[in-house]
C-alpha positions as CSV (number, residue, x, y, z in Angstrom):
1,M,15.4,-99.1,29.7
2,C,14.8,-97.5,26.2
3,G,12.7,-98.7,23.2
4,W,12.8,-102.1,21.6
5,D,15.9,-103.7,23.7
6,N,13.8,-103.2,26.9
7,V,10.8,-105.3,24.5
8,L,13.1,-107.8,23.6
9,I,14.4,-108.9,27.1
10,R,11.0,-108.7,28.2
11,A,9.9,-111.1,26.3
12,G,13.0,-113.0,26.5
13,A,15.5,-112.5,24.2
14,D,18.8,-113.9,25.0
15,V,21.5,-111.4,26.0
16,N,24.0,-113.5,25.7
17,A,23.1,-114.8,21.7
18,V,26.1,-115.5,19.7
19,G,26.5,-114.5,15.7
20,G,26.9,-111.4,13.6
21,F,30.3,-109.3,12.5
22,F,30.7,-108.5,16.3
23,G,29.9,-111.3,18.1
24,N,26.9,-110.0,19.9
25,S,25.0,-107.4,21.1
26,L,27.0,-106.3,24.0
27,K,30.2,-105.5,21.5
28,A,28.1,-104.1,18.9
29,A,26.6,-101.6,21.3
30,A,30.0,-100.9,22.7
31,W,31.4,-99.9,18.6
32,A,28.1,-98.1,18.6
33,C,28.8,-95.7,21.4
34,N,25.4,-96.4,22.5
35,W,25.7,-96.3,26.4
36,L,22.1,-96.9,27.2
37,V,21.8,-100.3,25.4
38,V,25.3,-101.3,26.8
39,R,24.0,-100.1,31.0
40,T,20.9,-102.2,29.7
41,L,22.3,-105.2,28.4
42,L,25.0,-105.3,31.5
43,D,21.8,-105.0,33.8
44,A,20.0,-107.9,31.8
45,G,23.0,-110.5,32.9
46,A,25.1,-109.5,29.4
47,D,28.5,-111.3,29.7
48,I,31.6,-108.5,29.4
49,N,33.5,-111.5,28.8
50,A,32.1,-113.4,25.8
51,P,34.8,-114.3,23.6
52,G,34.0,-114.0,19.8
53,G,33.5,-111.1,17.2
54,A,35.3,-109.6,15.0
55,Y,36.9,-107.8,18.5
56,G,37.2,-109.8,20.5
57,S,35.9,-108.5,23.5
58,A,33.4,-106.0,24.1
59,L,36.4,-103.5,25.7
60,C,38.1,-104.3,21.7
61,A,34.8,-103.3,19.8
62,F,34.9,-100.0,21.9
63,L,38.6,-98.7,22.0
64,D,38.2,-99.2,17.9
65,T,35.5,-97.0,17.3
66,K,35.8,-93.9,15.4
67,S,34.2,-91.7,18.5
68,F,36.9,-92.7,20.8
69,S,39.4,-91.8,18.6
70,D,38.1,-88.4,17.6
71,S,37.9,-87.7,20.9
72,E,41.7,-88.0,21.8
């Protein structure tokens, strides 16, 4: 686990909290290609299929990233 996300999770933060442009923290981390945070959230029980947000799913958020299109 890494920095603040680990501290927040250990303090009882809801890894499936809903809100913001992306809908939840897992989608935001996937969009940013921050795989350490993605793994931390999944290990803590984040719902990979949670609906909502601008992209609808964590996979769609990842697929829309500039870094993904640059790697093609």
